[in-house]
C-alpha positions as semicolon CSV with decimal commas, in nm:
position;residue;x (nm);y (nm);z (nm)
1;M;-2,244;4,126;-4,768
2;L;-2,064;3,853;-4,600
3;R;-1,749;3,901;-4,407
4;P;-1,439;3,876;-4,638
5;T;-1,326;3,599;-4,426
6;E;-1,608;3,370;-4,572
7;D;-1,680;3,262;-4,935
8;E;-1,973;3,382;-5,119
9;P;-2,257;3,275;-5,144
10;G;-2,376;3,200;-4,796
11;K;-2,592;2,917;-4,707
12;A;-2,962;3,008;-4,743
13;G;-3,198;2,996;-4,446
14;E;-3,513;2,811;-4,399
15;K;-3,839;2,981;-4,520
16;G;-3,919;3,268;-4,291
17;R;-3,583;3,248;-4,110
18;P;-3,253;3,449;-4,153
19;S;-2,995;3,265;-4,335
20;Q;-2,706;3,127;-4,158
21;S;-2,474;3,349;-4,339
22;W;-2,679;3,644;-4,212
23;M;-2,638;3,561;-3,837
24;G;-2,305;3,388;-3,863
25;S;-2,129;3,628;-4,102
26;V;-2,307;3,964;-4,183
27;Q;-2,394;4,020;-3,815
28;A;-2,075;3,853;-3,692
29;K;-1,753;4,038;-3,613
30;L;-1,402;4,070;-3,735
31;T;-1,137;4,063;-3,472
32;D;-0,905;4,379;-3,443
33;E;-0,625;4,177;-3,602
34;Q;-0,855;4,076;-3,892
35;W;-0,959;4,428;-3,936
36;L;-0,615;4,559;-3,947
37;E;-0,530;4,298;-4,208
38;L;-0,844;4,387;-4,404
39;I;-0,738;4,758;-4,445
40;T;-0,374;4,675;-4,517
41;S;-0,313;4,678;-4,899
42;D;-0,190;4,352;-5,049
43;S;-0,266;4,139;-4,747
44;P;-0,457;3,812;-4,816
45;L;-0,769;3,935;-4,649
46;H;-0,766;4,269;-4,840
47;Q;-0,723;4,077;-5,162
48;R;-1,028;3,867;-5,081
49;W;-1,217;4,193;-5,015
50;E;-1,126;4,327;-5,348
51;K;-1,257;4,018;-5,510
52;Y;-1,590;4,080;-5,345
53;M;-1,602;4,436;-5,453
54;D;-1,515;4,321;-5,808
55;T;-1,804;4,082;-5,804
56;A;-2,058;4,348;-5,716
57;A;-1,908;4,590;-5,971
58;A;-1,956;4,350;-6,266
59;F;-2,331;4,354;-6,189
60;L;-2,338;4,723;-6,129
61;K;-2,153;4,766;-6,473
62;Q;-2,445;4,593;-6,641
63;L;-2,682;4,856;-6,508
64;Q;-2,444;5,129;-6,614
65;D;-2,430;4,967;-6,976
66;A;-2,816;5,001;-6,976
67;N;-2,803;5,351;-6,858
68;V;-2,955;5,271;-6,512
69;P;-2,861;5,503;-6,232
70;V;-2,828;5,335;-5,884
71;L;-2,909;5,479;-5,547
72;W;-2,608;5,292;-5,394
73;R;-2,621;5,255;-5,003
74;P;-2,327;5,034;-4,916
75;M;-2,222;4,944;-4,567
76;H;-2,550;5,080;-4,431
77;E;-2,589;5,185;-4,072
78;N;-2,223;5,189;-4,035
79;N;-2,221;5,345;-3,704
80;G;-2,384;5,038;-3,546
81;G;-2,198;4,745;-3,423
82;F;-2,447;4,485;-3,540
83;F;-2,276;4,439;-3,882
84;W;-1,918;4,326;-3,940
85;W;-1,816;4,655;-4,123
86;G;-1,980;4,889;-3,864
87;G;-1,908;5,041;-3,523
88;R;-1,534;5,129;-3,576
89;P;-1,506;5,507;-3,549
90;G;-1,214;5,700;-3,667
91;T;-0,981;5,751;-3,966
92;Y;-0,897;5,377;-3,984
93;G;-1,219;5,238;-3,897
94;T;-1,555;5,202;-4,101
95;Q;-1,493;5,525;-4,283
96;H;-1,157;5,387;-4,424
97;L;-1,330;5,085;-4,556
98;Y;-1,601;5,298;-4,714
99;R;-1,342;5,494;-4,897
100;E;-1,172;5,183;-5,018
101;L;-1,499;5,070;-5,168
102;Y;-1,556;5,410;-5,329
103;N;-1,211;5,413;-5,496
104;R;-1,245;5,058;-5,597
105;M;-1,578;5,119;-5,777
106;V;-1,513;5,470;-5,913
107;N;-1,117;5,466;-5,993
108;V;-1,071;5,091;-6,083
109;H;-1,394;4,992;-6,229
110;H;-1,504;5,341;-6,361
111;L;-1,849;5,316;-6,251
112;N;-2,033;5,641;-6,294
113;N;-2,392;5,536;-6,255
114;L;-2,376;5,528;-5,869
115;L;-2,525;5,794;-5,637
116;W;-2,348;5,722;-5,314
117;V;-2,588;5,715;-5,021
118;W;-2,398;5,727;-4,680
119;S;-2,604;5,559;-4,423
120;Q;-2,603;5,596;-4,034
121;N;-2,833;5,439;-3,766
122;G;-3,031;5,621;-3,506
123;P;-3,081;5,679;-3,230
124;A;-2,729;5,760;-3,167
125;P;-2,528;5,976;-2,932
126;G;-2,488;6,340;-3,038
127;G;-2,188;6,379;-3,258
128;E;-2,141;6,024;-3,341
129;F;-2,228;6,036;-3,713
130;Y;-1,919;6,263;-3,756
131;D;-1,692;5,973;-3,649
132;Y;-1,797;5,784;-3,948
133;F;-1,813;6,037;-4,230
134;P;-1,556;5,945;-4,499
135;G;-1,555;6,302;-4,661
136;Q;-1,770;6,513;-4,886
137;Q;-1,596;6,387;-5,194
138;Y;-1,725;6,022;-5,121
139;V;-2,085;6,111;-5,061
140;D;-2,372;6,229;-5,277
141;V;-2,644;6,190;-5,034
142;V;-2,644;6,160;-4,652
143;S;-2,905;5,933;-4,481
144;Y;-3,002;5,768;-4,164
145;D;-3,220;5,466;-4,056
146;N;-3,454;5,512;-3,765
147;Y;-3,732;5,288;-3,638
148;R;-3,810;5,516;-3,337
149;E;-3,868;5,895;-3,293
150;L;-3,764;6,123;-3,583
151;S;-3,625;6,396;-3,368
152;D;-3,520;6,731;-3,499
153;R;-3,163;6,665;-3,363
154;Y;-3,081;6,403;-3,609
155;Y;-3,215;6,603;-3,891
156;H;-3,014;6,914;-3,819
157;E;-2,708;6,696;-3,757
158;L;-2,733;6,532;-4,089
159;L;-2,805;6,874;-4,262
160;T;-2,487;7,011;-4,115
161;I;-2,279;6,703;-4,244
162;A;-2,439;6,715;-4,567
163;D;-2,355;7,067;-4,628
164;G;-2,590;7,129;-4,908
165;K;-2,626;6,784;-5,039
166;P;-2,947;6,596;-5,018
167;V;-3,045;6,411;-4,709
168;S;-3,289;6,116;-4,685
169;L;-3,450;5,865;-4,461
170;G;-3,290;5,530;-4,556
171;E;-3,519;5,294;-4,355
172;L;-3,822;5,364;-4,137
173;G;-4,081;5,151;-3,972
174;S;-4,355;5,379;-4,114
175;P;-4,375;5,686;-4,317
176;P;-4,288;6,031;-4,161
177;S;-4,600;6,217;-4,045
178;A;-4,702;6,561;-4,172
179;E;-4,587;6,707;-3,837
180;V;-4,240;6,563;-3,875
181;L;-4,223;6,687;-4,245
182;K;-4,339;7,039;-4,136
183;S;-4,035;7,072;-3,901
184;Q;-3,800;6,871;-4,131
185;P;-3,895;6,969;-4,488
186;R;-3,561;6,883;-4,668
187;W;-3,591;6,504;-4,670
188;V;-3,576;6,413;-5,035
189;W;-3,712;6,050;-4,996
190;F;-3,792;5,782;-4,723
191;M;-3,813;5,400;-4,745
192;T;-4,016;5,180;-4,518
193;W;-3,904;4,839;-4,454
194;A;-4,113;4,577;-4,654
195;G;-4,428;4,467;-4,472
196;M;-4,386;4,687;-4,158
197;E;-4,668;4,936;-4,270
198;G;-4,903;4,649;-4,174
199;Y;-4,839;4,727;-3,817
200;Q;-5,008;5,071;-3,849
201;P;-5,306;5,022;-4,082
202;G;-5,395;5,333;-4,283
203;R;-5,062;5,505;-4,206
204;L;-4,928;5,439;-4,551
205;K;-5,244;5,568;-4,732
206;D;-5,243;5,867;-4,510
207;A;-4,884;5,934;-4,592
208;Y;-4,925;5,924;-4,974
209;N;-5,221;6,173;-4,932
210;N;-4,994;6,401;-4,732
211;P;-4,947;6,732;-4,921
212;Y;-4,589;6,731;-4,816
213;F;-4,523;6,415;-5,031
214;I;-4,465;6,427;-5,412
215;N;-4,593;6,119;-5,556
216;R;-4,532;5,975;-5,922
217;G;-4,750;6,197;-6,152
218;D;-4,785;6,493;-5,919
219;P;-4,674;6,831;-6,055
220;L;-4,355;6,953;-5,913
221;P;-4,386;7,253;-5,684
222;M;-4,279;7,586;-5,803
223;K;-3,963;7,744;-5,661
């Protein structure tokens, strides 16, 4: 998702390299003045942002018409300062923009096929996730991305925020081990970044043979 200060689509990068739009826009910043304009209704920048949302909504509507549900994880890792939408805590920071997106998709475009996956980045200081949480009514699944240690602290913090809703591992470098899942049994899914399983040969195969995993075709456990 490019900054709303640039036009879509961005310039494609050379094979094997990030695109110019990724480094120069997605991972660039908005100034504080631009951010204020972005979250101000009827401002020129806010209107550009609405057009971006409308473009995405048109494609999501095609999936809705085809009865396809979507695990929708917008503005991922939004506590991190490495994307233009992230790293702004508090009521009028990143969480405000997330609510804007939700209201546009649900209340303007009437999309009902989206499962809203709120995504944080770890490691993070204790309590930081709370500064970015938009509210229970805007979230269906609580998740975080972590390419390091899956400590119990993050697991319990996300469970508290989720308050009974599902929790997931949005991005990982490799599948969680049986030891992790034994102490953190309520993760409903995980996703490894494409190609990274090659750094640990056999880890992916071991994971899918893990009795804590449910694979396609496996019988569901009895309650």
